[in-house]
BAMI-355165 format. One record per residue (C-alpha): chain; residue in three letters; x, z, y; residue number from 1. Coordinates in steps of 0.05 Angstrom, whole numbers. Example, Ala and Ser with C-alpha at 12.3 -4.5 7.8 and 13.67 -1.06 7.14 Angstrom:
% BAMI-355165
+---+-----+--------+--------+--------+-----+
! c !   r !   east !     up !  north !   k !
+---+-----+--------+--------+--------+-----+
! A ! ala !    246 !    156 !    -90 !   1 !
! A ! ser !    273 !    143 !    -21 !   2 !
+---+-----+--------+--------+--------+-----+
//
This chain:
% BAMI-355165
+---+-----+--------+--------+--------+-----+
! c !   r !   east !     up !  north !   k !
+---+-----+--------+--------+--------+-----+
! A ! met !   1520 !   3686 !   3490 !   1 !
! A ! leu !   1590 !   3679 !   3523 !   2 !
! A ! phe !   1619 !   3642 !   3469 !   3 !
! A ! ile !   1565 !   3589 !   3473 !   4 !
! A ! tyr !   1579 !   3584 !   3547 !   5 !
! A ! ile !   1655 !   3575 !   3534 !   6 !
! A ! val !   1636 !   3526 !   3474 !   7 !
! A ! ala !   1589 !   3483 !   3525 !   8 !
! A ! tyr !   1645 !   3483 !   3580 !   9 !
! A ! phe !   1699 !   3461 !   3539 !  10 !
! A ! leu !   1658 !   3414 !   3488 !  11 !
! A ! pro !   1600 !   3362 !   3497 !  12 !
! A ! ile !   1539 !   3383 !   3477 !  13 !
! A ! thr !   1463 !   3366 !   3480 !  14 !
! A ! asn !   1391 !   3383 !   3452 !  15 !
! A ! gln !   1372 !   3316 !   3482 !  16 !
! A ! ala !   1381 !   3280 !   3414 !  17 !
! A ! ile !   1336 !   3254 !   3358 !  18 !
! A ! val !   1343 !   3218 !   3291 !  19 !
! A ! ser !   1342 !   3140 !   3285 !  20 !
! A ! asn !   1338 !   3120 !   3213 !  21 !
! A ! ser !   1350 !   3052 !   3187 !  22 !
! A ! ser !   1280 !   3044 !   3154 !  23 !
! A ! val !   1231 !   2989 !   3126 !  24 !
! A ! asn !   1160 !   2995 !   3121 !  25 !
! A ! val !   1126 !   2981 !   3054 !  26 !
! A ! phe !   1060 !   2943 !   3060 !  27 !
! A ! ser !   1014 !   2921 !   3006 !  28 !
! A ! lys !   1017 !   2849 !   2983 !  29 !
! A ! ser !    946 !   2850 !   2955 !  30 !
! A ! gly !    878 !   2891 !   2970 !  31 !
! A ! gly !    850 !   2942 !   2917 !  32 !
! A ! ile !    844 !   3011 !   2899 !  33 !
! A ! ile !    901 !   3061 !   2889 !  34 !
! A ! asp !    897 !   3073 !   2815 !  35 !
! A ! lys !    970 !   3111 !   2813 !  36 !
! A ! val !   1009 !   3148 !   2864 !  37 !
! A ! leu !   1078 !   3152 !   2829 !  38 !
! A ! val !   1120 !   3180 !   2879 !  39 !
! A ! lys !   1123 !   3234 !   2938 !  40 !
! A ! asn !   1147 !   3246 !   2999 !  41 !
! A ! gly !   1219 !   3261 !   3010 !  42 !
! A ! gln !   1230 !   3231 !   2938 !  43 !
! A ! tyr !   1291 !   3183 !   2938 !  44 !
! A ! leu !   1274 !   3107 !   2905 !  45 !
! A ! asn !   1321 !   3064 !   2879 !  46 !
! A ! asn !   1314 !   2995 !   2894 !  47 !
! A ! gly !   1261 !   2962 !   2844 !  48 !
! A ! glu !   1224 !   3024 !   2823 !  49 !
! A ! ser !   1156 !   3023 !   2824 !  50 !
! A ! ala !   1123 !   3070 !   2875 !  51 !
! A ! leu !   1046 !   3058 !   2876 !  52 !
! A ! ile !    998 !   3017 !   2829 !  53 !
! A ! ile !    936 !   2985 !   2852 !  54 !
! A ! lys !    877 !   2965 !   2820 !  55 !
! A ! asn !    848 !   2897 !   2838 !  56 !
! A ! gln !    781 !   2885 !   2789 !  57 !
! A ! gly !    773 !   2819 !   2825 !  58 !
! A ! leu !    842 !   2788 !   2807 !  59 !
! A ! glu !    833 !   2817 !   2733 !  60 !
! A ! asn !    768 !   2776 !   2730 !  61 !
! A ! glu !    806 !   2716 !   2752 !  62 !
! A ! tyr !    859 !   2721 !   2703 !  63 !
! A ! ser !    808 !   2735 !   2649 !  64 !
! A ! ile !    771 !   2668 !   2673 !  65 !
! A ! ala !    840 !   2628 !   2680 !  66 !
! A ! lys !    871 !   2654 !   2614 !  67 !
! A ! gln !    801 !   2632 !   2578 !  68 !
! A ! gln !    810 !   2569 !   2611 !  69 !
! A ! leu !    874 !   2559 !   2585 !  70 !
! A ! asp !    860 !   2579 !   2516 !  71 !
! A ! glu !    804 !   2531 !   2505 !  72 !
! A ! thr !    848 !   2480 !   2543 !  73 !
! A ! ile !    904 !   2497 !   2482 !  74 !
! A ! thr !    853 !   2480 !   2432 !  75 !
! A ! leu !    828 !   2422 !   2458 !  76 !
! A ! leu !    903 !   2399 !   2459 !  77 !
! A ! gly !    909 !   2417 !   2391 !  78 !
! A ! ile !    845 !   2382 !   2367 !  79 !
! A ! ile !    867 !   2310 !   2404 !  80 !
! A ! lys !    931 !   2316 !   2377 !  81 !
! A ! ser !    903 !   2323 !   2305 !  82 !
! A ! arg !    855 !   2270 !   2326 !  83 !
! A ! ile !    916 !   2224 !   2354 !  84 !
! A ! ile !    948 !   2229 !   2285 !  85 !
! A ! ala !    894 !   2220 !   2239 !  86 !
! A ! leu !    879 !   2152 !   2284 !  87 !
! A ! asn !    948 !   2128 !   2277 !  88 !
! A ! ser !    945 !   2138 !   2207 !  89 !
! A ! asn !    873 !   2104 !   2198 !  90 !
! A ! leu !    915 !   2052 !   2245 !  91 !
! A ! thr !    974 !   2038 !   2196 !  92 !
! A ! arg !    924 !   2031 !   2136 !  93 !
! A ! ala !    883 !   1980 !   2175 !  94 !
! A ! asn !    943 !   1938 !   2193 !  95 !
! A ! leu !    967 !   1942 !   2127 !  96 !
! A ! gln !    901 !   1913 !   2094 !  97 !
! A ! leu !    895 !   1866 !   2143 !  98 !
! A ! asn !    960 !   1840 !   2126 !  99 !
! A ! asn !    946 !   1836 !   2054 ! 100 !
! A ! phe !    882 !   1803 !   2072 ! 101 !
! A ! gln !    924 !   1746 !   2110 ! 102 !
! A ! lys !    973 !   1742 !   2051 ! 103 !
! A ! ile !    911 !   1730 !   1999 ! 104 !
! A ! leu !    895 !   1673 !   2049 ! 105 !
! A ! ile !    954 !   1641 !   2050 ! 106 !
! A ! glu !    955 !   1641 !   1976 ! 107 !
! A ! asn !    895 !   1609 !   1970 ! 108 !
! A ! asn !    897 !   1562 !   2018 ! 109 !
! A ! asn !    889 !   1500 !   1972 ! 110 !
! A ! glu !    821 !   1531 !   1948 ! 111 !
! A ! asp !    755 !   1504 !   1969 ! 112 !
! A ! asp !    721 !   1574 !   1982 ! 113 !
! A ! val !    758 !   1616 !   2026 ! 114 !
! A ! ser !    702 !   1635 !   2072 ! 115 !
! A ! gly !    698 !   1706 !   2037 ! 116 !
! A ! ile !    766 !   1722 !   2053 ! 117 !
! A ! asn !    768 !   1697 !   2123 ! 118 !
! A ! glu !    701 !   1737 !   2123 ! 119 !
! A ! arg !    736 !   1803 !   2111 ! 120 !
! A ! ile !    799 !   1787 !   2155 ! 121 !
! A ! lys !    750 !   1779 !   2214 ! 122 !
! A ! thr !    720 !   1855 !   2191 ! 123 !
! A ! gln !    791 !   1883 !   2185 ! 124 !
! A ! gln !    812 !   1854 !   2247 ! 125 !
! A ! asn !    749 !   1889 !   2286 ! 126 !
! A ! ile !    767 !   1957 !   2250 ! 127 !
! A ! val !    844 !   1953 !   2275 ! 128 !
! A ! ile !    820 !   1933 !   2349 ! 129 !
! A ! glu !    761 !   1994 !   2345 ! 130 !
! A ! leu !    820 !   2039 !   2315 ! 131 !
! A ! gln !    867 !   2016 !   2377 ! 132 !
! A ! lys !    811 !   2030 !   2428 ! 133 !
! A ! gln !    801 !   2100 !   2401 ! 134 !
! A ! leu !    880 !   2115 !   2396 ! 135 !
! A ! gly !    886 !   2081 !   2464 ! 136 !
! A ! leu !    818 !   2133 !   2494 ! 137 !
! A ! ser !    851 !   2191 !   2459 ! 138 !
! A ! asn !    914 !   2180 !   2487 ! 139 !
! A ! thr !    881 !   2186 !   2553 ! 140 !
! A ! glu !    842 !   2243 !   2545 ! 141 !
! A ! leu !    915 !   2278 !   2520 ! 142 !
! A ! ile !    942 !   2265 !   2586 ! 143 !
! A ! lys !    888 !   2290 !   2617 ! 144 !
! A ! ile !    877 !   2352 !   2583 ! 145 !
! A ! gln !    958 !   2355 !   2586 ! 146 !
! A ! thr !    951 !   2353 !   2670 ! 147 !
! A ! gln !    892 !   2414 !   2666 ! 148 !
! A ! ser !    940 !   2453 !   2621 ! 149 !
! A ! ile !    993 !   2447 !   2668 ! 150 !
! A ! ile !    947 !   2463 !   2727 ! 151 !
! A ! tyr !    920 !   2522 !   2689 ! 152 !
! A ! asn !    983 !   2551 !   2669 ! 153 !
! A ! lys !   1005 !   2548 !   2744 ! 154 !
! A ! gln !    940 !   2582 !   2767 ! 155 !
! A ! leu !    950 !   2644 !   2715 ! 156 !
! A ! asp !   1026 !   2644 !   2731 ! 157 !
! A ! met !   1000 !   2656 !   2814 ! 158 !
! A ! ile !    950 !   2706 !   2786 ! 159 !
! A ! lys !   1002 !   2741 !   2745 ! 160 !
! A ! asp !   1046 !   2746 !   2812 ! 161 !
! A ! glu !    990 !   2776 !   2839 ! 162 !
! A ! ile !    969 !   2832 !   2797 ! 163 !
! A ! asn !   1046 !   2845 !   2785 ! 164 !
! A ! ala !   1054 !   2850 !   2865 ! 165 !
! A ! leu !    998 !   2908 !   2852 ! 166 !
! A ! thr !   1052 !   2951 !   2824 ! 167 !
! A ! val !   1090 !   2966 !   2893 ! 168 !
! A ! arg !   1168 !   2975 !   2885 ! 169 !
! A ! ala !   1224 !   2991 !   2929 ! 170 !
! A ! glu !   1259 !   2927 !   2953 ! 171 !
! A ! asn !   1315 !   2976 !   2975 ! 172 !
! A ! ser !   1336 !   3044 !   2958 ! 173 !
! A ! gly !   1316 !   3105 !   2999 ! 174 !
! A ! tyr !   1283 !   3166 !   3013 ! 175 !
! A ! ile !   1198 !   3154 !   3018 ! 176 !
! A ! gln !   1162 !   3181 !   3084 ! 177 !
! A ! asp !   1096 !   3179 !   3116 ! 178 !
! A ! leu !   1061 !   3165 !   3050 ! 179 !
! A ! met !    991 !   3187 !   3062 ! 180 !
! A ! ile !    959 !   3147 !   3009 ! 181 !
! A ! leu !    919 !   3180 !   2953 ! 182 !
! A ! gln !    896 !   3161 !   2885 ! 183 !
! A ! gly !    824 !   3129 !   2890 ! 184 !
! A ! ser !    837 !   3105 !   2969 ! 185 !
! A ! lys !    821 !   3034 !   2984 ! 186 !
! A ! val !    882 !   2993 !   3012 ! 187 !
! A ! asp !    870 !   2921 !   3047 ! 188 !
! A ! ser !    922 !   2866 !   3036 ! 189 !
! A ! asn !    985 !   2876 !   3079 ! 190 !
! A ! gln !    966 !   2946 !   3101 ! 191 !
! A ! lys !   1031 !   3002 !   3105 ! 192 !
! A ! leu !   1035 !   3048 !   3049 ! 193 !
! A ! phe !   1098 !   3081 !   3061 ! 194 !
! A ! thr !   1168 !   3076 !   3105 ! 195 !
! A ! leu !   1233 !   3072 !   3058 ! 196 !
! A ! ile !   1290 !   3106 !   3098 ! 197 !
! A ! his !   1359 !   3082 !   3083 ! 198 !
! A ! pro !   1401 !   3144 !   3079 ! 199 !
! A ! glu !   1463 !   3101 !   3085 ! 200 !
! A ! asn !   1445 !   3089 !   3155 ! 201 !
! A ! gln !   1422 !   3151 !   3184 ! 202 !
! A ! lys !   1448 !   3158 !   3254 ! 203 !
! A ! ile !   1431 !   3200 !   3309 ! 204 !
! A ! ile !   1418 !   3185 !   3387 ! 205 !
! A ! ala !   1444 !   3230 !   3436 ! 206 !
! A ! tyr !   1441 !   3233 !   3506 ! 207 !
! A ! phe !   1500 !   3261 !   3540 ! 208 !
! A ! ser !   1514 !   3273 !   3618 ! 209 !
! A ! glu !   1566 !   3221 !   3660 ! 210 !
! A ! asn !   1611 !   3288 !   3655 ! 211 !
! A ! asp !   1608 !   3290 !   3575 ! 212 !
! A ! leu !   1623 !   3223 !   3566 ! 213 !
! A ! gln !   1693 !   3224 !   3598 ! 214 !
! A ! lys !   1700 !   3280 !   3531 ! 215 !
! A ! ile !   1669 !   3234 !   3479 ! 216 !
! A ! his !   1711 !   3184 !   3439 ! 217 !
! A ! glu !   1702 !   3134 !   3378 ! 218 !
! A ! gly !   1715 !   3170 !   3315 ! 219 !
! A ! asp !   1697 !   3238 !   3349 ! 220 !
! A ! lys !   1673 !   3287 !   3291 ! 221 !
! A ! val !   1606 !   3317 !   3306 ! 222 !
! A ! met !   1561 !   3384 !   3285 ! 223 !
! A ! ile !   1491 !   3361 !   3281 ! 224 !
! A ! phe !   1443 !   3414 !   3277 ! 225 !
! A ! pro !   1367 !   3398 !   3266 ! 226 !
! A ! arg !   1317 !   3441 !   3300 ! 227 !
! A ! ala !   1271 !   3440 !   3245 ! 228 !
! A ! tyr !   1330 !   3479 !   3202 ! 229 !
! A ! leu !   1358 !   3516 !   3253 ! 230 !
! A ! gly !   1405 !   3565 !   3227 ! 231 !
! A ! ser !   1397 !   3546 !   3162 ! 232 !
! A ! his !   1427 !   3473 !   3155 ! 233 !
! A ! gln !   1481 !   3437 !   3186 ! 234 !
! A ! glu !   1495 !   3357 !   3185 ! 235 !
! A ! asp !   1562 !   3328 !   3198 ! 236 !
! A ! gly !   1566 !   3265 !   3231 ! 237 !
! A ! glu !   1617 !   3216 !   3277 ! 238 !
! A ! ile !   1620 !   3182 !   3344 ! 239 !
! A ! val !   1602 !   3109 !   3329 ! 240 !
! A ! ala !   1621 !   3076 !   3397 ! 241 !
! A ! gly !   1660 !   3098 !   3453 ! 242 !
! A ! asn !   1650 !   3045 !   3505 ! 243 !
! A ! trp !   1594 !   3065 !   3548 ! 244 !
! A ! ser !   1572 !   3039 !   3617 ! 245 !
! A ! ile !   1545 !   3083 !   3677 ! 246 !
! A ! pro !   1485 !   3067 !   3705 ! 247 !
! A ! val !   1486 !   3055 !   3779 ! 248 !
! A ! ser !   1433 !   3052 !   3833 ! 249 !
! A ! ile !   1441 !   3008 !   3895 ! 250 !
! A ! val !   1419 !   3042 !   3955 ! 251 !
! A ! glu !   1405 !   2995 !   4017 ! 252 !
! A ! ser !   1423 !   3023 !   4093 ! 253 !
! A ! thr !   1416 !   2981 !   4159 ! 254 !
! A ! asn !   1478 !   2965 !   4155 ! 255 !
! A ! gln !   1511 !   2963 !   4095 ! 256 !
! A ! arg !   1498 !   2975 !   4009 ! 257 !
! A ! tyr !   1518 !   3035 !   3975 ! 258 !
! A ! leu !   1531 !   3041 !   3895 ! 259 !
! A ! ile !   1506 !   3111 !   3885 ! 260 !
! A ! asn !   1519 !   3138 !   3804 ! 261 !
! A ! ser !   1452 !   3152 !   3774 ! 262 !
! A ! pro !   1442 !   3223 !   3748 ! 263 !
! A ! lys !   1413 !   3191 !   3683 ! 264 !
! A ! arg !   1437 !   3208 !   3611 ! 265 !
! A ! ile !   1470 !   3164 !   3571 ! 266 !
! A ! pro !   1456 !   3145 !   3503 ! 267 !
! A ! val !   1514 !   3152 !   3452 ! 268 !
! A ! glu !   1504 !   3134 !   3375 ! 269 !
! A ! ile !   1522 !   3182 !   3320 ! 270 !
! A ! ser !   1527 !   3167 !   3248 ! 271 !
! A ! val !   1509 !   3223 !   3196 ! 272 !
! A ! thr !   1571 !   3228 !   3153 ! 273 !
! A ! ser !   1545 !   3286 !   3101 ! 274 !
! A ! gln !   1504 !   3266 !   3041 ! 275 !
! A ! pro !   1433 !   3268 !   3045 ! 276 !
! A ! asn !   1400 !   3328 !   3029 ! 277 !
! A ! thr !   1323 !   3320 !   2996 ! 278 !
! A ! lys !   1314 !   3405 !   3011 ! 279 !
! A ! tyr !   1334 !   3380 !   3090 ! 280 !
! A ! pro !   1312 !   3306 !   3100 ! 281 !
! A ! leu !   1328 !   3279 !   3164 ! 282 !
! A ! asp !   1269 !   3249 !   3187 ! 283 !
! A ! ser !   1260 !   3189 !   3236 ! 284 !
! A ! gly !   1245 !   3223 !   3305 ! 285 !
! A ! met !   1261 !   3293 !   3293 ! 286 !
! A ! ser !   1306 !   3331 !   3352 ! 287 !
! A ! val !   1366 !   3355 !   3343 ! 288 !
! A ! tyr !   1426 !   3390 !   3373 ! 289 !
! A ! val !   1492 !   3352 !   3375 ! 290 !
! A ! tyr !   1559 !   3384 !   3385 ! 291 !
! A ! val !   1621 !   3342 !   3396 ! 292 !
! A ! ile !   1684 !   3374 !   3369 ! 293 !
! A ! gly !   1732 !   3318 !   3372 ! 294 !
! A ! lys !   1779 !   3281 !   3330 ! 295 !
+---+-----+--------+--------+--------+-----+
//
């Protein structure tokens, strides 16, 4: 006990300190039912790794409908393209036949009876016109179906993105915390699922008295003892900033104003320099003891 009092006299010590981690809340992008829980609290998750899988029957139905529409459109495109190829072929032959009739007419120009040839030319011209009309309509239909195909593709891609979002992945590396979701649970869109703690940004906010601040400097080494693991685990740290302002209160009297030092404790930021320990995680808000031991 005497040792503690001696240490406390010479070294800045405080029991008014809490863990303040850099964290990110992870939210669902779509609602549904939790199909699989792939992680647990305290588990380290790498960037891009899967944590949860949500099942959304409505999205799956939308995907099936959109896929069927796209498949039907692709089939129809194939039919129209085949039709256009056939029409172009028929039109080529019809034009050749028309040219042949016109040559025959020229070669028999001196003959009296050319009415039969003229009739054939007229009939063939109507065939060419009709084929051109069908070809024009088919090309217009092709453009329309191609546009529908593009729209269906975009719709399908959007639904795919939503379905992919049903697999909740870590957008940063860190430790899982506050995971309360169970398999079979219902979740809404934009619902908080868990918190991801960044171990490289773990810090302690410690409140020291005004007198202790005179003994604390930037870069000072710190011993950290989490209350939850007292006697079992210690963390190391370092003072981050060493420029603190002492709060003062202004007291007015009849004749003058006085500046009086406030008895409030001053927050000091401490970075945790020891490697994260999954057995003894520093959860945000955890209370700790802090001993400043100097350089």
